C-alpha positions in Angstrom: 18.1 -6.4 -1.6 14.5 -5.7 -2.6 12.8 -2.5 -1.5 9.8 -2.2 0.7 7.6 0.5 -0.7 4.8 2.1 1.3 2.4 3.2 -1.5 -0.4 5.1 0.3 -3.2 7.6 -0.3 -3.6 10.4 2.3 -5.2 13.8 2.9 -3.3 17.1 2.9 -3.1 16.8 6.7 -1.6 13.3 6.6 -4.5 11.0 7.3 -5.1 7.8 5.4 -8.7 7.5 6.4 -11.3 8.4 8.9 -10.9 7.3 12.6 -12.7 4.0 11.6 -10.4 3.5 8.6 -12.9 4.6 5.9 -11.0 6.2 3.0 -14.0 6.7 0.7 -13.6 10.6 0.9 -10.6 10.1 -1.4 -12.3 8.0 -4.1 -13.8 11.0 -6.1 -10.2 12.0 -7.0 -9.6 8.8 -9.0 -10.4 10.3 -12.4 -9.3 9.3 -15.9 -5.9 11.1 -15.7 -5.0 9.6 -12.4 -6.3 6.1 -13.4 -4.1 6.3 -16.6 -1.1 7.0 -14.3 -1.9 4.1 -12.0 -2.4 1.7 -15.0 1.0 2.6 -16.5 3.2 3.4 -13.5 1.8 1.2 -10.7 -0.5 -1.4 -12.1 0.3 -4.0 -9.4 -1.3 -1.7 -6.8 -4.7 -2.1 -8.4 -6.6 -5.1 -7.0 -7.2 -8.1 -9.3 -10.9 -7.5 -9.5 -10.2 -3.9 -10.7 -7.4 -4.9 -13.1 -9.6 -7.3 -15.1 -12.2 -4.7 -16.3 -9.3 -2.3 -17.1 -7.7 -4.9 -19.4 -4.6 -5.3 -17.1 -5.2 -8.9 -16.1 -2.3 -11.1 -17.2 0.1 -8.2 -17.9 3.6 -8.6 -16.4 4.5 -6.9 -13.2 6.4 -3.6 -13.4 7.6 -2.9 -9.8 6.2 -5.4 -7.3 5.7 -9.1 -7.0 4.7 -9.2 -3.3 2.2 -7.4 -1.2 2.0 -7.0 2.6 -1.2 -5.6 3.9 -2.9 -5.2 7.2 -6.0 -7.1 8.4 -8.3 -4.0 8.1 -7.2 -3.5 4.4 -7.7 -7.2 3.7 -11.1 -7.3 5.3 -12.4 -4.6 2.9 -12.0 -7.3 0.1 -13.4 -10.0 2.3 -16.6 -8.0 2.8 -17.0 -8.0 -1.0 -16.5 -11.8 -1.1 -12.9 -11.5 -2.5 -10.5 -13.7 -0.7 -7.5 -13.1 -3.0 -7.6 -9.4 -3.8 -4.1 -9.3 -5.3 -4.0 -12.6 -7.1 -1.3 -11.2 -9.4 1.1 -10.9 -6.4 2.3 -13.1 -3.5 0.0 -12.0 -0.7 0.7 -11.6 3.0 -1.7 -10.3 5.6 -0.3 -9.1 8.9 -2.7 -10.0 11.6 -2.7 -11.2 15.2 -6.4 -12.0 15.1 -6.9 -13.9 11.9 -6.2 -17.5 12.8 -6.5 -19.0 9.4 -6.3 -17.7 5.9 -9.6 -17.9 3.9 -7.6 -18.4 0.8 -4.6 -20.7 0.1 -3.0 -17.8 -1.9 -2.9 -15.5 1.1 -0.4 -16.2 3.9 -1.1 -14.8 7.4 1.9 -13.3 9.3 0.9 -13.5 12.9 4.3 -13.3 14.6 7.6 -11.6 13.9 6.3 -9.2 11.2 9.6 -7.4 11.0 11.6 -10.6 10.7 9.3 -11.9 7.9 9.5 -8.6 6.0 13.3 -8.7 6.3 13.2 -12.2 4.8 11.0 -11.0 1.9 13.4 -8.1 1.2 16.4 -10.4 1.3 15.1 -12.6 -1.5 16.6 -12.4 -4.9 14.6 -10.7 -7.6 14.1 -7.5 -9.5 10.7 -6.6 -8.0 10.0 -5.1 -4.7 7.5 -5.5 -1.9 4.3 -3.3 -1.8 3.2 -2.2 1.7 -0.5 -1.6 1.4 -2.3 0.3 4.0 -2.5 0.1 7.7 -1.4 2.9 9.9 -0.3 0.5 12.7 1.3 -1.8 10.1 3.3 1.1 8.6 4.3 2.2 12.1 5.6 -1.3 13.0 7.6 -1.5 9.7 8.8 2.2 9.6 12.4 1.2 9.9 12.1 -1.3 7.0 10.5 1.1 4.6 12.9 2.0 1.8 10.6 4.1 -0.4 7.4 6.2 0.1 5.0 6.8 -2.7 2.4 9.2 -1.2 -0.7 10.1 -3.2 -1.9 13.3 -1.5 -5.5 14.2 -2.2 -6.7 17.8 -1.9 -8.8 17.3 1.2 -8.4 17.9 4.9 -9.8 15.3 7.2 -9.0 17.0 10.5 -8.5 13.7 12.3 -8.4 10.0 11.5 -5.8 7.3 10.9 -2.3 8.8 10.5 0.1 7.5 7.8 2.2 6.0 10.6 0.7 4.8 13.8 3.9 4.8 15.8 5.8 6.7 18.5 7.9 9.7 17.8 11.0 9.0 15.8 12.7 11.0 13.0 13.3 9.1 9.8 14.9 11.0 6.9 13.8 10.5 3.3 15.0 12.2 0.1 12.4 13.6 -2.4 12.9 11.8 -5.7 9.9 13.1 -7.8 6.6 15.0 -7.7 3.8 14.5 -10.1 0.8 16.8 -10.2 -2.6 16.1 -11.6 -5.3 18.4 -12.9 -7.7 17.4 -10.1 -5.2 18.6 -7.4 -3.7 15.2 -6.5 0.1 15.1 -5.9 2.1 11.9 -6.1 5.5 12.3 -4.2 8.2 9.6 -4.2 10.8 9.6 -1.5 13.7 7.2 -0.9 15.1 6.6 2.6 18.4 8.2 3.5 20.6 5.4 4.7 
């Protein structure tokens, strides 16, 4: 069984972006030390158009071979004219409003998101599934998430999009590791208690 990993950036108070989804307040914390970590530990989480200038294009995957992202996350790339933002992964976009994919490499999941993610997790393979962004998407998939990798930036947003846009439910995870960076960023990895 493959793992679904929610790899997400958030503020100290648990928000992944402003109320409109803008996460640019976190960008200044991506410095050389943090970028070196991303390149060596989680290179698949960098979009293809970012990987190329960093010399990562064409390198083998380390952890993931598939990405599931929400429509809002995907539209950030579309606004820049990028229709296949993670060309180095199999790409799925969860959306009830996108009727057709603008790129043949991107599959739209319009119905039965949980069922489709369960199918992806049940596939054979050594690599996992990267859940990228989307408060509501993470809320819908909360019971399917096997691992959390939370990049916590040293800022407080006060309000905005929470990590999980879902109703109240207690889900237990076990802390596996914590990595600290000189700029105040923490990366915590948790596995789900089953």
